[in-house]
N, CA, C and O atoms as CSV, one atom per row, in Angstrom:
chain,resi,resn,atom,element,x,y,z
A,1,MET,N,N,171.241,127.710,90.023
A,1,MET,CA,C,170.934,128.032,91.478
A,1,MET,C,C,170.475,126.816,91.259
A,1,MET,O,O,170.186,126.559,90.090
A,2,ALA,N,N,170.300,125.852,92.194
A,2,ALA,CA,C,169.589,124.672,92.558
A,2,ALA,C,C,168.373,124.818,93.726
A,2,ALA,O,O,168.303,125.103,94.922
A,3,SER,N,N,167.074,124.284,92.164
A,3,SER,CA,C,165.778,123.983,92.889
A,3,SER,C,C,165.391,124.659,94.526
A,3,SER,O,O,165.938,123.957,95.376
A,4,PRO,N,N,164.713,125.659,95.061
A,4,PRO,CA,C,164.323,125.558,95.948
A,4,PRO,C,C,164.028,124.489,97.129
A,4,PRO,O,O,164.640,123.584,96.561
A,5,LEU,N,N,163.626,123.944,98.190
A,5,LEU,CA,C,162.960,123.411,98.726
A,5,LEU,C,C,161.472,123.154,98.836
A,5,LEU,O,O,160.667,123.964,98.376
A,6,PRO,N,N,161.151,122.197,99.353
A,6,PRO,CA,C,159.388,122.112,99.832
A,6,PRO,C,C,159.449,122.527,100.678
A,6,PRO,O,O,160.574,122.695,101.148
A,7,LYS,N,N,158.269,122.967,101.425
A,7,LYS,CA,C,158.015,123.357,102.416
A,7,LYS,C,C,156.894,122.725,103.035
A,7,LYS,O,O,156.836,122.251,104.170
A,8,ARG,N,N,156.081,122.769,102.228
A,8,ARG,CA,C,154.808,122.674,102.660
A,8,ARG,C,C,154.191,121.903,101.216
A,8,ARG,O,O,154.822,122.123,100.182
A,9,VAL,N,N,152.574,120.718,101.118
A,9,VAL,CA,C,152.013,120.835,100.415
A,9,VAL,C,C,150.961,121.401,100.616
A,9,VAL,O,O,150.319,121.269,101.658
A,10,VAL,N,N,150.317,122.765,98.780
A,10,VAL,CA,C,148.925,123.635,99.992
A,10,VAL,C,C,147.709,123.101,99.526
A,10,VAL,O,O,146.678,123.669,99.886
A,11,GLU,N,N,147.606,121.736,98.510
A,11,GLU,CA,C,146.715,120.788,98.419
A,11,GLU,C,C,147.018,119.762,99.885
A,11,GLU,O,O,146.120,118.932,99.741
A,12,LEU,N,N,147.692,119.401,101.060
A,12,LEU,CA,C,147.946,118.404,101.960
A,12,LEU,C,C,146.112,117.912,101.988
A,12,LEU,O,O,145.361,117.119,101.421
A,13,ASP,N,N,146.079,118.686,102.754
A,13,ASP,CA,C,143.767,118.366,103.783
A,13,ASP,C,C,143.052,118.304,101.680
A,13,ASP,O,O,143.902,119.135,101.362
A,14,VAL,N,N,142.659,118.153,100.957
A,14,VAL,CA,C,142.574,118.209,99.735
A,14,VAL,C,C,142.744,116.265,99.597
A,14,VAL,O,O,141.785,115.503,99.723
A,15,VAL,N,N,144.148,115.832,99.325
A,15,VAL,CA,C,144.890,114.883,98.789
A,15,VAL,C,C,144.759,113.603,100.112
A,15,VAL,O,O,144.898,112.382,100.053
A,16,LYS,N,N,144.441,114.510,101.240
A,16,LYS,CA,C,144.207,113.358,102.294
A,16,LYS,C,C,142.546,113.684,102.413
A,16,LYS,O,O,141.929,112.664,102.721
A,17,GLN,N,N,142.180,114.192,102.339
A,17,GLN,CA,C,140.751,113.352,102.547
A,17,GLN,C,C,140.285,112.690,101.038
A,17,GLN,O,O,139.176,112.158,101.084
A,18,LEU,N,N,140.933,112.647,99.774
A,18,LEU,CA,C,140.819,112.083,98.787
A,18,LEU,C,C,141.494,110.974,98.808
A,18,LEU,O,O,141.164,110.141,97.965
A,19,ILE,N,N,142.424,110.687,99.588
A,19,ILE,CA,C,142.977,109.217,99.611
A,19,ILE,C,C,142.033,108.583,101.126
A,19,ILE,O,O,142.039,107.428,101.553
A,20,ASP,N,N,141.747,109.041,101.338
A,20,ASP,CA,C,140.705,108.839,102.771
A,20,ASP,C,C,139.607,108.359,101.411
A,20,ASP,O,O,138.739,107.493,101.521
A,21,ALA,N,N,139.739,108.720,100.836
A,21,ALA,CA,C,138.138,108.068,99.806
A,21,ALA,C,C,138.202,106.736,99.407
A,21,ALA,O,O,137.262,106.073,98.969
A,22,GLY,N,N,139.420,106.352,99.587
A,22,GLY,CA,C,139.955,105.587,98.754
A,22,GLY,C,C,140.263,106.215,97.520
A,22,GLY,O,O,139.815,105.441,96.674
A,23,VAL,N,N,140.761,107.154,96.961
A,23,VAL,CA,C,141.267,108.375,95.291
A,23,VAL,C,C,142.812,107.311,95.154
A,23,VAL,O,O,143.491,107.085,96.156
A,24,VAL,N,N,143.057,106.940,94.238
A,24,VAL,CA,C,144.915,107.163,93.859
A,24,VAL,C,C,145.124,108.319,93.092
A,24,VAL,O,O,144.755,108.542,91.939
A,25,VAL,N,N,145.918,109.206,94.061
A,25,VAL,CA,C,146.402,110.187,94.130
A,25,VAL,C,C,147.261,110.608,93.518
A,25,VAL,O,O,148.293,110.708,94.182
A,26,VAL,N,N,147.360,110.991,92.294
A,26,VAL,CA,C,148.590,111.565,91.345
A,26,VAL,C,C,148.861,112.934,92.143
A,26,VAL,O,O,148.007,113.621,92.703
A,27,THR,N,N,150.502,113.217,92.054
A,27,THR,CA,C,150.509,114.679,93.143
A,27,THR,C,C,151.696,114.958,92.445
A,27,THR,O,O,151.942,114.393,91.379
A,28,VAL,N,N,152.353,115.672,92.888
A,28,VAL,CA,C,153.819,116.260,92.970
A,28,VAL,C,C,154.808,116.028,92.251
A,28,VAL,O,O,156.021,116.143,92.428
A,29,GLY,N,N,153.938,115.559,91.098
A,29,GLY,CA,C,154.332,114.629,89.370
A,29,GLY,C,C,155.687,116.058,89.240
A,29,GLY,O,O,155.334,117.192,88.916
A,30,GLY,N,N,156.435,115.890,89.396
A,30,GLY,CA,C,157.706,117.312,88.366
A,30,GLY,C,C,157.974,118.697,89.810
A,30,GLY,O,O,158.362,119.854,89.653
A,31,GLY,N,N,157.621,118.040,91.019
A,31,GLY,CA,C,158.147,118.863,92.162
A,31,GLY,C,C,156.692,119.972,92.106
A,31,GLY,O,O,156.660,121.172,92.379
A,32,GLY,N,N,155.738,119.206,91.720
A,32,GLY,CA,C,154.462,120.926,92.012
A,32,GLY,C,C,154.854,122.825,91.097
A,32,GLY,O,O,155.983,123.211,90.795
A,33,ILE,N,N,153.738,123.503,90.911
A,33,ILE,CA,C,153.617,124.297,91.234
A,33,ILE,C,C,154.740,125.387,92.582
A,33,ILE,O,O,154.350,125.142,93.724
A,34,PRO,N,N,155.623,126.155,92.558
A,34,PRO,CA,C,155.902,126.895,93.127
A,34,PRO,C,C,155.487,127.984,93.406
A,34,PRO,O,O,155.314,128.789,92.491
A,35,VAL,N,N,155.196,128.352,94.773
A,35,VAL,CA,C,154.441,129.360,94.994
A,35,VAL,C,C,154.734,130.129,96.706
A,35,VAL,O,O,154.620,129.570,97.797
A,36,VAL,N,N,155.051,131.277,96.471
A,36,VAL,CA,C,154.799,131.825,97.675
A,36,VAL,C,C,153.998,132.652,98.095
A,36,VAL,O,O,153.171,133.155,97.335
A,37,ALA,N,N,154.065,132.945,99.290
A,37,ALA,CA,C,153.005,134.292,99.989
A,37,ALA,C,C,153.652,135.352,99.528
A,37,ALA,O,O,154.753,135.720,99.119
A,38,ASP,N,N,152.024,135.894,99.848
A,38,ASP,CA,C,152.544,137.517,99.779
A,38,ASP,C,C,152.239,138.344,100.866
A,38,ASP,O,O,151.287,137.811,101.436
A,39,ASP,N,N,152.584,139.455,101.492
A,39,ASP,CA,C,152.406,139.858,102.365
A,39,ASP,C,C,151.113,139.742,103.392
A,39,ASP,O,O,151.101,140.007,104.594
A,40,GLN,N,N,150.065,139.283,102.588
A,40,GLN,CA,C,147.884,139.198,102.808
A,40,GLN,C,C,148.471,137.692,102.983
A,40,GLN,O,O,147.940,137.048,103.887
A,41,GLY,N,N,149.287,137.177,102.392
A,41,GLY,CA,C,149.061,135.700,103.180
A,41,GLY,C,C,148.354,135.301,101.733
A,41,GLY,O,O,147.373,134.558,101.763
A,42,HIS,N,N,148.780,135.721,100.659
A,42,HIS,CA,C,148.075,135.553,98.750
A,42,HIS,C,C,148.983,134.558,98.371
A,42,HIS,O,O,150.045,134.757,98.960
A,43,LEU,N,N,149.040,133.431,97.540
A,43,LEU,CA,C,149.548,132.301,96.958
A,43,LEU,C,C,150.394,132.968,95.084
A,43,LEU,O,O,149.902,133.564,94.126
A,44,GLN,N,N,151.091,132.704,95.233
A,44,GLN,CA,C,151.542,133.811,93.834
A,44,GLN,C,C,153.039,132.965,93.712
A,44,GLN,O,O,154.074,133.017,94.377
A,45,GLY,N,N,152.545,132.039,92.337
A,45,GLY,CA,C,153.446,132.062,91.656
A,45,GLY,C,C,154.882,132.687,91.232
A,45,GLY,O,O,155.081,133.801,90.748
A,46,ILE,N,N,155.799,131.715,91.530
A,46,ILE,CA,C,157.126,132.440,90.746
A,46,ILE,C,C,158.354,131.413,89.780
A,46,ILE,O,O,158.921,130.322,89.836
A,47,ALA,N,N,158.320,131.855,89.470
A,47,ALA,CA,C,159.435,131.699,88.176
A,47,ALA,C,C,160.613,130.596,89.104
A,47,ALA,O,O,161.583,131.176,89.593
A,48,ALA,N,N,160.532,129.433,89.270
A,48,ALA,CA,C,161.516,128.084,90.148
A,48,ALA,C,C,160.894,126.844,89.771
A,48,ALA,O,O,160.032,126.857,88.893
A,49,VAL,N,N,161.095,126.208,90.107
A,49,VAL,CA,C,160.794,124.437,90.170
A,49,VAL,C,C,161.422,123.727,90.668
A,49,VAL,O,O,162.651,123.771,90.634
A,50,ILE,N,N,160.655,122.757,91.352
A,50,ILE,CA,C,160.530,122.645,92.707
A,50,ILE,C,C,161.130,120.452,92.318
A,50,ILE,O,O,160.590,119.777,91.441
A,51,ASP,N,N,162.120,119.988,93.138
A,51,ASP,CA,C,162.498,119.148,92.903
A,51,ASP,C,C,161.789,117.912,92.905
A,51,ASP,O,O,162.194,117.057,93.692
A,52,LYS,N,N,160.833,117.654,92.196
A,52,LYS,CA,C,160.608,116.058,92.592
A,52,LYS,C,C,160.815,115.134,93.691
A,52,LYS,O,O,160.023,114.971,94.619
A,53,ASP,N,N,161.738,114.639,93.562
A,53,ASP,CA,C,161.959,114.003,94.556
A,53,ASP,C,C,161.934,114.481,96.210
A,53,ASP,O,O,161.571,113.682,97.074
A,54,TYR,N,N,162.434,116.110,96.594
A,54,TYR,CA,C,162.368,116.404,98.214
A,54,TYR,C,C,160.480,116.372,97.690
A,54,TYR,O,O,159.990,115.250,97.818
A,55,ALA,N,N,159.431,117.544,97.116
A,55,ALA,CA,C,158.575,117.376,97.228
A,55,ALA,C,C,157.974,116.078,97.284
A,55,ALA,O,O,157.169,115.908,98.200
A,56,SER,N,N,158.238,114.922,96.332
A,56,SER,CA,C,157.365,113.141,97.121
A,56,SER,C,C,157.964,113.034,98.470
A,56,SER,O,O,157.216,112.507,99.294
A,57,SER,N,N,158.949,113.345,98.836
A,57,SER,CA,C,159.335,113.173,100.482
A,57,SER,C,C,158.536,113.844,101.121
A,57,SER,O,O,157.593,113.222,101.610
A,58,LEU,N,N,158.625,115.650,101.404
A,58,LEU,CA,C,158.140,115.794,101.826
A,58,LEU,C,C,156.165,115.210,101.821
A,58,LEU,O,O,155.512,115.282,102.862
A,59,LEU,N,N,155.614,114.751,100.652
A,59,LEU,CA,C,154.265,114.678,100.644
A,59,LEU,C,C,154.294,112.702,101.339
A,59,LEU,O,O,153.171,112.338,101.687
A,60,ALA,N,N,155.215,111.808,101.478
A,60,ALA,CA,C,155.204,110.991,101.692
A,60,ALA,C,C,155.570,111.326,103.330
A,60,ALA,O,O,155.724,110.317,104.018
A,61,THR,N,N,155.659,112.075,103.723
A,61,THR,CA,C,156.178,112.213,105.434
A,61,THR,C,C,154.660,113.135,106.042
A,61,THR,O,O,154.201,113.213,107.181
A,62,SER,N,N,154.162,113.764,104.680
A,62,SER,CA,C,153.150,114.795,105.258
A,62,SER,C,C,151.592,113.398,105.486
A,62,SER,O,O,150.614,113.624,106.198
A,63,ILE,N,N,151.686,112.800,105.120
A,63,ILE,CA,C,150.612,112.114,105.092
A,63,ILE,C,C,150.669,110.635,105.547
A,63,ILE,O,O,149.828,109.745,105.430
A,64,ASN,N,N,152.078,110.631,106.176
A,64,ASN,CA,C,151.714,110.035,107.286
A,64,ASN,C,C,152.180,108.187,106.188
A,64,ASN,O,O,151.373,107.258,106.135
A,65,ALA,N,N,153.627,108.147,105.476
A,65,ALA,CA,C,152.862,107.221,104.211
A,65,ALA,C,C,154.147,105.580,105.179
A,65,ALA,O,O,154.973,106.032,105.971
A,66,ASP,N,N,154.149,104.211,105.026
A,66,ASP,CA,C,155.321,103.456,105.503
A,66,ASP,C,C,155.898,103.519,104.479
A,66,ASP,O,O,157.122,103.650,104.509
A,67,LEU,N,N,155.267,103.452,103.349
A,67,LEU,CA,C,156.276,103.019,101.866
A,67,LEU,C,C,156.793,104.607,100.665
A,67,LEU,O,O,156.367,105.651,100.170
A,68,PHE,N,N,157.348,104.188,100.715
A,68,PHE,CA,C,158.486,105.451,99.639
A,68,PHE,C,C,159.427,104.676,98.493
A,68,PHE,O,O,160.586,104.271,98.408
A,69,LEU,N,N,157.960,104.725,97.485
A,69,LEU,CA,C,158.341,104.401,96.281
A,69,LEU,C,C,158.768,105.695,95.187
A,69,LEU,O,O,157.941,106.554,94.884
A,70,ILE,N,N,160.829,105.689,94.403
A,70,ILE,CA,C,160.528,106.770,93.568
A,70,ILE,C,C,161.412,105.910,92.204
A,70,ILE,O,O,162.574,105.506,92.235
A,71,SER,N,N,160.220,105.791,90.832
A,71,SER,CA,C,160.467,105.287,90.174
A,71,SER,C,C,160.800,105.762,89.152
A,71,SER,O,O,159.942,106.219,88.397
A,72,THR,N,N,162.166,105.795,88.822
A,72,THR,CA,C,162.854,105.751,88.269
A,72,THR,C,C,163.498,105.365,86.645
A,72,THR,O,O,162.859,104.363,86.325
A,73,ALA,N,N,164.494,105.718,85.458
A,73,ALA,CA,C,165.190,105.146,84.829
A,73,ALA,C,C,166.222,103.865,84.918
A,73,ALA,O,O,166.799,103.148,84.100
A,74,VAL,N,N,166.148,103.959,86.306
A,74,VAL,CA,C,166.876,102.196,86.637
A,74,VAL,C,C,166.469,101.604,87.557
A,74,VAL,O,O,166.082,101.956,88.672
A,75,GLU,N,N,166.637,99.902,86.664
A,75,GLU,CA,C,165.995,99.230,87.819
A,75,GLU,C,C,167.198,99.030,89.559
A,75,GLU,O,O,166.600,98.406,90.436
A,76,LYS,N,N,168.305,99.381,89.868
A,76,LYS,CA,C,168.048,99.498,90.985
A,76,LYS,C,C,169.580,100.465,90.905
A,76,LYS,O,O,170.528,100.409,90.122
A,77,VAL,N,N,169.295,101.345,92.107
A,77,VAL,CA,C,170.172,102.361,92.057
A,77,VAL,C,C,172.058,101.567,92.373
A,77,VAL,O,O,172.344,100.672,93.168
A,78,ALA,N,N,172.949,102.282,91.470
A,78,ALA,CA,C,174.098,101.688,90.913
A,78,ALA,C,C,175.126,102.749,92.041
A,78,ALA,O,O,174.714,103.843,92.427
A,79,LEU,N,N,177.066,101.938,92.620
A,79,LEU,CA,C,177.188,103.086,93.067
A,79,LEU,C,C,178.027,103.247,91.512
A,79,LEU,O,O,178.019,102.522,90.518
A,80,ASN,N,N,178.782,104.630,91.837
A,80,ASN,CA,C,179.537,104.898,90.774
A,80,ASN,C,C,179.073,104.366,89.395
A,80,ASN,O,O,179.627,103.573,88.634
A,81,PHE,N,N,177.370,105.325,89.244
A,81,PHE,CA,C,176.961,104.920,87.828
A,81,PHE,C,C,177.676,106.126,87.116
A,81,PHE,O,O,177.787,107.332,87.341
A,82,GLY,N,N,178.220,105.022,85.908
A,82,GLY,CA,C,178.315,106.143,84.777
A,82,GLY,C,C,180.446,106.897,84.865
A,82,GLY,O,O,180.921,107.781,84.152
A,83,SER,N,N,180.928,106.362,85.607
A,83,SER,CA,C,182.265,106.993,86.388
A,83,SER,C,C,182.739,106.300,85.479
A,83,SER,O,O,182.261,105.185,85.267
A,84,PRO,N,N,184.006,106.894,84.567
A,84,PRO,CA,C,185.197,106.522,84.083
A,84,PRO,C,C,185.579,104.854,84.479
A,84,PRO,O,O,185.702,103.826,83.813
A,85,THR,N,N,185.702,105.238,86.090
A,85,THR,CA,C,186.407,104.453,86.014
A,85,THR,C,C,185.479,103.147,86.669
A,85,THR,O,O,185.759,101.999,86.325
A,86,LYS,N,N,184.287,103.431,87.694
A,86,LYS,CA,C,184.049,102.008,87.063
A,86,LYS,C,C,182.643,101.894,86.634
A,86,LYS,O,O,182.007,102.886,86.279
A,87,SER,N,N,182.267,101.000,86.653
A,87,SER,CA,C,180.980,100.328,86.037
A,87,SER,C,C,179.409,100.552,86.070
A,87,SER,O,O,178.448,100.477,85.304
A,88,GLY,N,N,179.779,100.968,87.790
A,88,GLY,CA,C,178.637,101.343,88.383
A,88,GLY,C,C,178.082,99.537,89.064
A,88,GLY,O,O,178.053,98.595,88.272
A,89,ARG,N,N,177.710,99.346,90.509
A,89,ARG,CA,C,177.825,98.008,90.856
A,89,ARG,C,C,175.970,98.479,91.184
A,89,ARG,O,O,175.347,99.540,91.141
A,90,PRO,N,N,175.735,97.536,91.396
A,90,PRO,CA,C,173.978,97.682,92.267
A,90,PRO,C,C,174.033,98.053,93.587
A,90,PRO,O,O,174.385,97.367,94.546
A,91,HIS,N,N,173.784,98.811,93.571
A,91,HIS,CA,C,173.240,98.603,95.310
A,91,HIS,C,C,172.501,98.172,96.272
A,91,HIS,O,O,171.960,98.947,97.060
A,92,ASP,N,N,172.422,97.331,96.315
A,92,ASP,CA,C,171.125,96.332,96.522
A,92,ASP,C,C,170.829,96.694,98.049
A,92,ASP,O,O,171.762,97.042,98.772
A,93,PRO,N,N,169.550,96.611,98.524
A,93,PRO,CA,C,169.236,96.480,99.912
A,93,PRO,C,C,170.221,97.457,100.772
A,93,PRO,O,O,171.452,97.466,100.771
A,94,VAL,N,N,169.489,98.119,101.365
A,94,VAL,CA,C,170.926,98.757,102.671
A,94,VAL,C,C,169.890,99.824,103.657
A,94,VAL,O,O,168.901,100.532,103.469
A,95,GLY,N,N,170.838,99.428,104.858
A,95,GLY,CA,C,170.271,99.768,105.903
A,95,GLY,C,C,169.819,101.635,105.572
A,95,GLY,O,O,170.534,102.240,104.773
A,96,GLY,N,N,168.783,102.289,106.160
A,96,GLY,CA,C,168.681,103.570,105.937
A,96,GLY,C,C,170.423,104.269,106.347
A,96,GLY,O,O,170.653,104.944,105.343
A,97,GLN,N,N,171.585,104.403,107.227
A,97,GLN,CA,C,171.863,104.894,109.058
A,97,GLN,C,C,173.546,104.591,107.569
A,97,GLN,O,O,174.679,105.072,107.574
A,98,ALA,N,N,172.840,103.588,106.533
A,98,ALA,CA,C,174.420,103.409,105.625
A,98,ALA,C,C,174.366,104.779,105.182
A,98,ALA,O,O,174.959,105.491,105.993
A,99,LEU,N,N,173.722,105.654,103.878
A,99,LEU,CA,C,173.656,106.463,102.981
A,99,LEU,C,C,174.231,107.216,103.438
A,99,LEU,O,O,175.313,107.128,102.858
A,100,PRO,N,N,174.333,108.361,104.486
A,100,PRO,CA,C,175.257,109.420,104.282
A,100,PRO,C,C,176.658,108.958,103.868
A,100,PRO,O,O,177.527,109.820,103.740
A,101,GLY,N,N,176.980,107.535,103.625
A,101,GLY,CA,C,178.612,107.771,103.443
A,101,GLY,C,C,178.986,107.716,102.609
A,101,GLY,O,O,180.139,107.943,102.242
A,102,GLU,N,N,177.688,107.241,101.804
A,102,GLU,CA,C,178.327,106.900,100.682
A,102,GLU,C,C,177.821,108.201,99.315
A,102,GLU,O,O,178.016,108.122,98.102
A,103,GLY,N,N,176.926,109.660,100.359
A,103,GLY,CA,C,176.456,109.977,98.589
A,103,GLY,C,C,177.516,110.550,98.000
A,103,GLY,O,O,177.336,111.360,97.091
A,104,ALA,N,N,178.962,110.166,98.494
A,104,ALA,CA,C,180.587,110.500,97.025
A,104,ALA,C,C,180.001,109.488,95.532
A,104,ALA,O,O,180.186,109.453,94.316
A,105,HIS,N,N,179.204,108.762,96.601
A,105,HIS,CA,C,178.431,107.895,94.807
A,105,HIS,C,C,177.221,108.331,94.017
A,105,HIS,O,O,177.008,107.743,92.957
A,106,PHE,N,N,176.369,109.331,94.419
A,106,PHE,CA,C,175.879,110.054,93.481
A,106,PHE,C,C,175.952,111.059,92.771
A,106,PHE,O,O,176.958,111.682,93.111
A,107,LYS,N,N,175.431,111.552,91.970
A,107,LYS,CA,C,175.427,112.461,91.485
A,107,LYS,C,C,174.060,113.541,91.816
A,107,LYS,O,O,172.861,113.407,92.059
A,108,LYS,N,N,174.772,114.359,91.705
A,108,LYS,CA,C,173.791,115.760,92.023
A,108,LYS,C,C,173.020,116.272,91.497
A,108,LYS,O,O,172.260,117.086,92.022
A,109,GLY,N,N,173.005,115.909,90.235
A,109,GLY,CA,C,171.460,115.917,89.515
A,109,GLY,C,C,170.873,114.898,88.876
A,109,GLY,O,O,170.306,114.938,87.785
A,110,SER,N,N,171.111,113.480,89.981
A,110,SER,CA,C,170.241,112.088,89.297
A,110,SER,C,C,169.767,111.484,90.521
A,110,SER,O,O,168.656,111.647,91.024
A,111,MET,N,N,170.819,110.693,90.999
A,111,MET,CA,C,170.128,109.572,92.429
A,111,MET,C,C,170.714,110.867,93.485
A,111,MET,O,O,169.806,111.109,94.280
A,112,ALA,N,N,171.015,111.092,93.551
A,112,ALA,CA,C,171.568,111.754,95.045
A,112,ALA,C,C,170.528,112.279,95.102
A,112,ALA,O,O,169.861,111.361,95.579
A,113,PRO,N,N,169.590,113.411,94.921
A,113,PRO,CA,C,168.002,113.854,95.617
A,113,PRO,C,C,167.187,112.721,95.960
A,113,PRO,O,O,166.263,112.807,96.769
A,114,LYS,N,N,167.603,111.334,95.180
A,114,LYS,CA,C,166.384,110.978,95.465
A,114,LYS,C,C,167.394,110.175,96.023
A,114,LYS,O,O,167.387,109.599,94.935
A,115,ILE,N,N,168.307,109.543,96.703
A,115,ILE,CA,C,169.109,108.950,98.153
A,115,ILE,C,C,168.592,110.171,99.501
A,115,ILE,O,O,168.362,109.695,100.613
A,116,GLN,N,N,168.446,111.700,99.287
A,116,GLN,CA,C,168.816,112.443,100.550
A,116,GLN,C,C,167.078,112.291,100.629
A,116,GLN,O,O,166.639,112.389,101.775
A,117,ALA,N,N,166.249,112.107,99.750
A,117,ALA,CA,C,164.387,112.541,100.701
A,117,ALA,C,C,164.811,110.979,100.378
A,117,ALA,O,O,164.688,110.942,99.154
A,118,ILE,N,N,165.088,110.137,100.649
A,118,ILE,CA,C,164.405,108.716,101.305
A,118,ILE,C,C,165.680,109.543,102.280
A,118,ILE,O,O,165.092,110.305,103.047
A,119,ILE,N,N,166.710,109.603,102.419
A,119,ILE,CA,C,166.367,109.819,104.091
A,119,ILE,C,C,165.678,110.914,104.729
A,119,ILE,O,O,166.319,110.888,105.779
A,120,TRP,N,N,164.543,112.214,104.948
A,120,TRP,CA,C,164.074,112.721,104.747
A,120,TRP,C,C,163.635,111.482,105.256
A,120,TRP,O,O,164.052,110.888,106.251
A,121,PHE,N,N,162.335,111.008,104.096
A,121,PHE,CA,C,161.107,109.948,104.733
A,121,PHE,C,C,161.243,109.496,106.193
A,121,PHE,O,O,160.519,109.728,107.161
A,122,LEU,N,N,162.625,108.631,106.055
A,122,LEU,CA,C,163.287,107.414,106.544
A,122,LEU,C,C,163.845,108.582,108.124
A,122,LEU,O,O,164.276,108.298,109.241
A,123,GLU,N,N,163.634,109.488,107.644
A,123,GLU,CA,C,164.333,110.362,109.671
A,123,GLU,C,C,163.161,110.123,110.082
A,123,GLU,O,O,162.992,109.597,111.182
A,124,GLN,N,N,161.885,110.545,109.089
A,124,GLN,CA,C,160.269,111.911,109.523
A,124,GLN,C,C,159.745,110.279,110.098
A,124,GLN,O,O,158.742,110.269,110.812
A,125,GLY,N,N,160.344,109.099,109.819
A,125,GLY,CA,C,159.172,108.512,110.666
A,125,GLY,C,C,159.018,107.219,110.054
A,125,GLY,O,O,159.031,106.119,110.605
A,126,GLY,N,N,158.807,107.626,108.314
A,126,GLY,CA,C,158.757,106.883,107.244
A,126,GLY,C,C,159.282,104.938,107.593
A,126,GLY,O,O,160.153,104.822,108.455
A,127,LYS,N,N,158.830,103.779,107.036
A,127,LYS,CA,C,159.195,102.805,107.415
A,127,LYS,C,C,160.098,102.312,106.613
A,127,LYS,O,O,161.013,101.652,107.106
A,128,GLU,N,N,160.028,102.543,105.097
A,128,GLU,CA,C,160.440,101.635,103.745
A,128,GLU,C,C,160.713,103.009,102.504
A,128,GLU,O,O,160.107,104.000,102.097
A,129,ALA,N,N,162.354,102.118,102.202
A,129,ALA,CA,C,161.431,103.340,100.495
A,129,ALA,C,C,162.881,102.480,99.256
A,129,ALA,O,O,164.013,101.997,99.270
A,130,VAL,N,N,161.927,102.750,98.522
A,130,VAL,CA,C,161.915,101.245,97.250
A,130,VAL,C,C,162.557,102.361,96.071
A,130,VAL,O,O,161.545,102.940,95.677
A,131,ILE,N,N,163.686,102.913,95.357
A,131,ILE,CA,C,164.398,103.461,93.893
A,131,ILE,C,C,163.932,101.370,93.329
A,131,ILE,O,O,163.795,100.281,93.888
A,132,THR,N,N,163.872,101.946,91.964
A,132,THR,CA,C,163.358,101.337,90.676
A,132,THR,C,C,162.110,101.929,89.519
A,132,THR,O,O,161.206,102.718,89.795
A,133,ASN,N,N,162.326,101.418,88.454
A,133,ASN,CA,C,161.688,101.357,87.199
A,133,ASN,C,C,160.519,101.311,87.246
A,133,ASN,O,O,159.935,100.663,88.114
A,134,PRO,N,N,159.505,102.442,85.703
A,134,PRO,CA,C,158.030,101.219,86.074
A,134,PRO,C,C,157.957,100.105,85.991
A,134,PRO,O,O,157.110,99.603,86.730
A,135,GLU,N,N,158.883,98.997,84.957
A,135,GLU,CA,C,158.211,98.268,84.315
A,135,GLU,C,C,158.833,96.860,85.826
A,135,GLU,O,O,159.046,95.647,85.823
A,136,ASN,N,N,158.880,97.672,86.594
A,136,ASN,CA,C,159.765,96.544,86.915
A,136,ASN,C,C,158.585,97.465,89.237
A,136,ASN,O,O,159.010,97.470,90.393
A,137,ILE,N,N,158.216,97.602,89.069
A,137,ILE,CA,C,157.755,98.382,90.454
A,137,ILE,C,C,156.947,97.197,90.995
A,137,ILE,O,O,156.977,96.935,92.197
A,138,GLU,N,N,156.043,96.297,89.905
A,138,GLU,CA,C,154.912,94.684,90.442
A,138,GLU,C,C,156.473,94.174,91.375
A,138,GLU,O,O,156.578,94.283,92.596
A,139,ARG,N,N,157.237,93.786,90.728
A,139,ARG,CA,C,158.780,92.704,90.873
A,139,ARG,C,C,159.049,93.676,92.341
A,139,ARG,O,O,159.513,92.815,93.089
A,140,ALA,N,N,159.005,95.323,93.368
A,140,ALA,CA,C,160.275,94.863,93.609
A,140,ALA,C,C,158.830,95.828,95.066
A,140,ALA,O,O,159.143,95.757,96.254
A,141,LEU,N,N,157.789,96.400,94.770
A,141,LEU,CA,C,156.460,95.179,95.813
A,141,LEU,C,C,156.803,94.563,96.402
A,141,LEU,O,O,156.948,94.668,97.620
A,142,ALA,N,N,157.205,93.148,95.265
A,142,ALA,CA,C,157.043,92.001,95.937
A,142,ALA,C,C,157.806,91.769,96.592
A,142,ALA,O,O,157.424,91.173,97.599
A,143,GLY,N,N,159.547,92.100,96.473
A,143,GLY,CA,C,160.377,92.240,96.852
A,143,GLY,C,C,161.707,91.840,95.922
A,143,GLY,O,O,162.811,92.298,96.217
A,144,GLU,N,N,161.560,91.140,95.018
A,144,GLU,CA,C,162.411,90.940,93.794
A,144,GLU,C,C,163.269,91.995,93.531
A,144,GLU,O,O,164.466,91.794,93.734
A,145,THR,N,N,162.764,93.513,92.958
A,145,THR,CA,C,163.837,93.758,92.531
A,145,THR,C,C,164.195,95.173,93.053
A,145,THR,O,O,163.326,95.628,93.796
A,146,GLY,N,N,165.276,95.989,92.844
A,146,GLY,CA,C,164.652,97.530,93.013
A,146,GLY,C,C,166.308,97.301,94.343
A,146,GLY,O,O,167.193,96.453,94.459
A,147,THR,N,N,165.982,98.474,95.005
A,147,THR,CA,C,167.055,98.834,96.075
A,147,THR,C,C,165.601,99.284,97.115
A,147,THR,O,O,164.835,100.226,96.909
A,148,HIS,N,N,165.574,98.795,97.667
A,148,HIS,CA,C,165.198,98.504,99.099
A,148,HIS,C,C,165.976,99.264,100.369
A,148,HIS,O,O,167.006,98.811,100.868
A,149,ILE,N,N,165.193,100.729,100.894
A,149,ILE,CA,C,165.664,100.873,102.149
A,149,ILE,C,C,165.652,101.047,103.463
A,149,ILE,O,O,164.510,101.500,103.538
A,150,THR,N,N,166.012,101.040,104.497
A,150,THR,CA,C,165.253,101.232,105.242
A,150,THR,C,C,166.351,101.326,106.624
A,150,THR,O,O,167.582,101.324,106.607
A,151,HIS,N,N,165.567,101.395,107.603
A,151,HIS,CA,C,166.269,101.905,108.887
A,151,HIS,C,C,167.337,100.945,109.601
A,151,HIS,O,O,168.329,101.104,110.312
A,152,ASP,N,N,166.678,99.944,109.087
A,152,ASP,CA,C,167.816,98.573,109.344
A,152,ASP,C,C,168.835,98.897,109.410
A,152,ASP,O,O,169.734,98.074,109.586
């Protein structure tokens, strides 16, 4: 069974308070802890895994972030990555509207959830998303590398 989609970030109010206080908040890592509400509204943990990309997209949207950065194992997104007939070509900056038709290029358990999470973020008013690896985050934020995705 696929990971359930997150519906809300339970600690959102606390996250917002910490951000407003100038604290760098690291949250929804690994997707967070999945819970459901019982009949009385009490949260109960469940045996499930929440996808970290979708949870991060939900959080970025919920705090009205302008930029959504996904740090992953590659410097840039590649079309047909790992395909036996394609070596994978870098996917340089593109407009968010171009992505849905390219969905077949992305593997379901790898880059596809990242691309879908970005599309959702942009559809909800986000301005830009970046995908890159940890060692290139600073360069990507400077516009020197990474895959930058916007509405343009």
